[in-house]
N, C-alpha and C positions, 0 to 999 in steps of 0.2 A: 742438481746436476746441470751444467751449462749445455745449450743446444748444442748437439754435433759431438759432445764429449762423453766417455763412459768410463766404467772400470768393472775387472771382474775379480773376484775374491775365491780363490780355492781354498778350501778348510776341511782338515782332518779333526775329528774329535773322537774320544775314546774313553766312555763312561763306564766304570765298574761300581758295582755296588754289593755288599755282604751284609748290609742292614737296611731297615726300613722305619718309616715313621708310622705309627699305629693311629688309631681312631682318636686318642687322647694327645697325639704330637710326640710321644716317648719312642725311644729308639729301641728297636727289637731286632733280633736276627731275621736274616733272610737268605734264602738258597742263592748262592752266587750267580750273578748275572753280568753280561757284558753287551754292551752296544757300541759299535763302531760306525760312523760314516764317513764318507768322503763326497763334498758337495761342490757344486759351481754357483756362485751366486754373481747374476751379472746385471748392470743397471746402465742406462742409456738416456741421455738428454734428448728428448723428441722436440721441445721447444724451452724456451728460457724459464717455465713454469711445470711443464709436464716430463715426469721421468718413468721410462719403462724399466721394471723389475721382474727377472725371472731366476728362478734356482731349480736345480735338480742334482741327482748323483746317486751314489751306491750306499748301500747299508747292508751290514751284517751283524750278528749277535747270538747269543745264546744264553739259556736260563736254565733251570731244572726240569723244565718240562718239553722244550723245544729248541731247535737252532734255526735260525733263518738267514737269508740272503737275497739280494735281488735290489731292486730301484727304489730309492729314497723318496720321499713325497716330493711332488713337482708342484712348483708355485709360478703363478704368474699375475702380474698386477700393474696399478699405475699409480704413482704418487703425484701430487698437485701440490705447488707452493701457494699458499694464500696469504702470508704476509711474510714481507723480507725486510729489514732493516741492516744497518752497518754491523750491528751486533746480535740480532735474533733472526730465527726463521721459524715459522708455524707451517705445518703441511698435513695433509691427507692422504691416506693410502686406501686404496680398495683392490681386493684381488680374490683370487680362488686358489685353492688346493686340491690337486688330486693325490688321495691316498697312495702311500707306497706300500711295498712288500715286507718291510719290517714294523717297526712300533711306530704308529702316527700320534701316540701321546705316551708320556713316560708312564703313566698309569695303566696303560692299555696291553692287551697281548699283542703279539705281531700280528699283523693283517688286520686287524681290527679297525673299523672305521672306513669310511667312504667319501672321503673329501671334507672340504668345509670353505665357507664364505668368510671373509675378513674385512672390517673396517678397523682403521688405526689412526690415531691424532699423534702427531709427531711435534716437539717444541725444543728448540735448541738456543743456546745462548753463549757467546765467548766473551772473556774478559781477559785482563792480567792479573796476575797475582805473585806479587816480589819479581816484578819483570820479567815472569814467565808466562807464556800464553797458556790459559785453561779454556776448558769448554763444559759445559754439561747438556744432555739431552734426556728429554722423558717422552716415553712413548705409551700411551693408553690404546689397548687393543680390544675387541669384542669378536669373537670367533663363533658362528653358528655352523653346528658340525653335523654330520649324517652319520648314524649309528653310534656316535659317542656323545657326552654331555657337551652342551655348550659352554665356552669358556670366557672369561676376562682376565687379562693379563695387564700387567704394570711392570715396564723395565725401564731401566736409567743407566747412565753412561757419565762418569766423572773423567776427563781427560787432561792430561798436563804435559805439555813439551819441557822436557826436563834439559834437553839440550836440542839445538837445532835439528839433529837427526834423531833422537830417541823422544818416544812418546810412553807415558806410563796410563793405563786405562783399568779403572774400577767400574765393574758393572754389576747389576742386580737384576734378576728375573724373577718376578713373583707373579702367581697365576691362582685362580680358584674355578673348579669345575662347577657347573649349577648342579642343584640335586640336595642343598640342605646340609644338616649336621653331619652326615658321613661322606659327603664329596670331597675330593682330592684338593688339598691344598698344597703350594709349594714356594719356596724361596731359594734361590740359588744365587751363588757369588763367585763373581770371575776377577782374577787379576792378571793382567797381560802386559807386555811391553812390545813396543813397534819400532822398528828400525826402517828408517826411509834411505832407499837407495835410487836417486832419481824418480822414474815413474814406478819403481818397484816399492814393495814395502813388506817387509817379513815382521810376523806376529807369532809370538808364542806365550802360552798362559797355562792357568789352572782353573778349574770351574768345580765347585763343589756345593752339594744341598747344605742349607743352613737350618733350616726348619721344614715342617709339613706336617700333612695329615693323608695317611693311606697313599703314599708315595715312597718311592726307594730313595735311601740316601745315597747319592750318585756323587763320584767323584773322578777326577780325569784331565788329561792335557787336551789343549786346544792348539793346534797349530795351522797358520794361515798363510798365504802368499798373495799379494795384492798387486795389481797391475792396471795403471791407468791408461787410456787410450782415446 
């Protein structure tokens, strides 16, 4: 993020699950559960290489045993660019999360967990394909968590500008909790479109679990409003 510039992303997510992946990755019935969140993500360029990131919001949901509502996990961290070329960028992120009053992990009960520390490596590259701008980004993260298993995550984004105002995004979210053969694993996919309107962007998409172990099979909409400043 250039020095003195920033953006805020207001995002709404509603994930529902009536099935889950068991120890063998097979799909089994699950008591219905719903998890909703409304979050605000802000990033601001402190220098040409250092960007401040923060996120907070509200969450609510219910399952067969409990209903909850309250503060979503609160995140604060710094991203530093370590390499930049005309087509590529590599950066690292370090930050912490204060646990919220809802689910602090998809596989955890509401309010379980007490925050985490995160170290993340990000690498992105842009190009042109059939005269259309495209980009790809990979992120590898390690989370040291309190009162929950530590996690390793691998996330990817493939984007294409299909017109000067419309972008299609294909994203994946994979992760594994520490703990051996019974620890949770997950892979989710998301498809969305983004409409640019000057400094504003509108995003709408759908996220769904693709595979996993000891995690719910979730699906639901993702809606967001972006504003550059």
